[in-house]
C-alpha angles and dihedrals in degrees: 000000000000121000109299135163136186145201136179118234123211106219134173089257097045142282119325122195118213133190120193137186133193087271097052145275109345103176140011132176129221115256111290131191096247140017090247091055091050091049092046091051092044092051091049090048097050091042092220137085112277114275125228116321112236109181112210094015092124103041092129090054091045090056091051092048090050089051091049093051090047089054092247101112128067100163132041126231097199129127109225128205105212097139096123093057126099118268091243092053091048091051091047091049091048090051091048091051088056093061106109121241111269094025134094136207133194129250087247091057089049092051091050092050090049090056099254108093094180094051102086090136090049088052088052090053090050089055092045089053096042103143097198108041118190090022086060095034102220088161086075092065115091139172122275086251089061091250129132113251135180120354125170129222112018090010138219096338088064091046089053091046092051091049092048091048092052094044090051091051093049092049092050094051111105 
């Protein structure tokens, strides 16, 4: 495994684990109730033991996350390291990142944007394996029936909460 490091960020919505590399942020978790839960989820997600702990290594990201949860950030200024992912996943994640705050798109739309219109299930897998949730806003992807489907970590209640949070922020923007 190349040189990686991690930290756990205390945010207003919970604890978020982050792994970085020399190329950028490689993994994040969704907000968890405790640092140990964030680390447990992060370790399961990366499928390796945790790398070196570097407290404070992601202070710039922490500030952006705080701004997002305060309703003050619509776009992320974060370099991501997704190089070891499949091309389809990278295209699906790029399409997902283009979904405006406060809006949703379907898995079918995502598959179309990623260049494989018949691959709605593949788009779902790309969202399920999203390594940087919230930054790549997989919570904005919904079923063709308008329902919320599949969400890792704390599950569908958090997906609904994130969508409600964003919709409230969009409605309150002048």
